[in-house]
Each structure stands twice: as C-alpha cells, then as structure tokens.
N, C-alpha and C positions, 0 to 999 in steps of 0.2 A: 378258373378258379383259382385266388390266389392263398395263399398260407392261411390267413381269419379264414374264410369264406370252408376248406378244408375243415378246420375246426370246429365250428361251427355245425357243421352237416352229422359229425362224428358223435358230435356231442347229441346231436338229435335222434341221435338209432336207437332205436327203439325192437327187441327180440320178441317175438312169441315163442312160447312152448313150454309144453308141460313138464320137462325134463331142468328142474334144479339146477343138477351139473352142467348140462348144456349152457342153461343162464348164464353161470357162475363162470365158467367158460366164455362164452362170448361180450360180459362186462366183462372179464381181466381184457380181451382181445381188443376190442373198444379203449380201452383208458391204453393201452399200450400204445394203442395207433393215435392218440389224443396227443399222445407222449411224443413219437415219433415223428411229429405233426408239430408241434412246436419248437423242433429244433429244427425244421426244413432252414436253410438257407435263403432268402429271398434275395433273386435279382434288383441288385443296385439299376435305377434308372439314372441315365446321362442325362448330361444337361444340352439342351441344345441352342442353336443363337434361336433370337424369334422370328425371325425370316426363314428359317428351317423347318421349326417347329409348325406355321402357320401354314405349309407347304404340305406338312409330313401330313397334317389334318386334314387338309383338301384334297389329298391320294387317297387318303384310308375311307374317308368317305367315297372315293370311288372305284377303289380297287381291294378284294378280300383278299390277296397273301399278295408279297414281294416278287410271287413267280405271275400274278397277271401285271403286277406293274411292271416287272421287268421286259415283259411281253408286250407294254401297251405301243400306241406314241408319243408317248411324252415328250415333248420337243429337246428339252435342256439337258434328257436321260440319253436318249439314242439318239442324235444327231452330232453329238461332241459338241468342240466348243465354238468350231469358226463362223459360223454364224448367228451365236448368240451376241450379246451387249447388254447391258442397263443389270438390272438385279433377275433375270433369267440365266445368265453370266455370271454373277458373284454366286447363286445358287447351284447352278452347276461345279463351278470351282470349288465349290467345300464337299458335296456328295460326291467328287471324284478323290478327295482328297482324304475322306472322313466314312466309308463306303462303309467299312464295318461298325462305325459308330450309328450311323444311317440306317443299319439293318438291323440291329441290336434297340434301337428306340421303337420301330415299326414292330418288333415281337415282343419286348420286354415293357414298352412305356415311354416316357420321357419327362422331365420338367425343363420350363423354359427358363435360358439363362434372366439374371436380374440386371435389370438396366441402370447404371449408376448413374 
C-alpha cells in the first residue's frame, strides 16, 4: 500500500455508534491520521538500466521475495562470473557493483533509465 492508497482508505472509514462524543473523537482521530499520512515520505524509486529492469521484472514474476531469489539457482547470481559471458556477465557485474540499488528496486520499485 502506498501513501495515496492509505489516505483513500482513511477517507472512506465510517464509524457507526450511538454516542456523539465517540463519533467526534473517531472523526478527529481519522482526520489526524489522514493529516499524518499526507506528511509521510515516500521512498524515491531508483533508476535502473533497461537490461537490469528487464531481468528484475522476469525475476519478480518467478520469485516472491529477495530471500527466494537469493536461494534460487539463478546462474549469474550464484555461480560467480567465471563461466559467464555476454549479457549474463554484464548483468552479474552490474548487480555485484550495485547490490543495494538492486535490492532497493526490488522492494520499493524502480524507473527505467531513459535511453538517449
């Protein structure tokens, strides 16, 4: 759930009660929650090269979590770069140099680098 979805959920909350005081308190709490939600910082999406974004998309379809991915048999991820070549080698080298960015993109989403 992102920030906007949270705000929309809070705006749709309804409280059913016979007590006017309870209703006023619930309305105040809900308005306060919406106000705080609007102040939340949203994680900025990292920018990935197209070839990394393509691979991440394929992997996200196959593996549910980073843990699943790291426990998998993805050749470029687990076997080192000795036997890799071409695009697999380029991908492995990029991920090895940018592991934190790769993981952040997996968790928070990403944008694809615009080609010039």
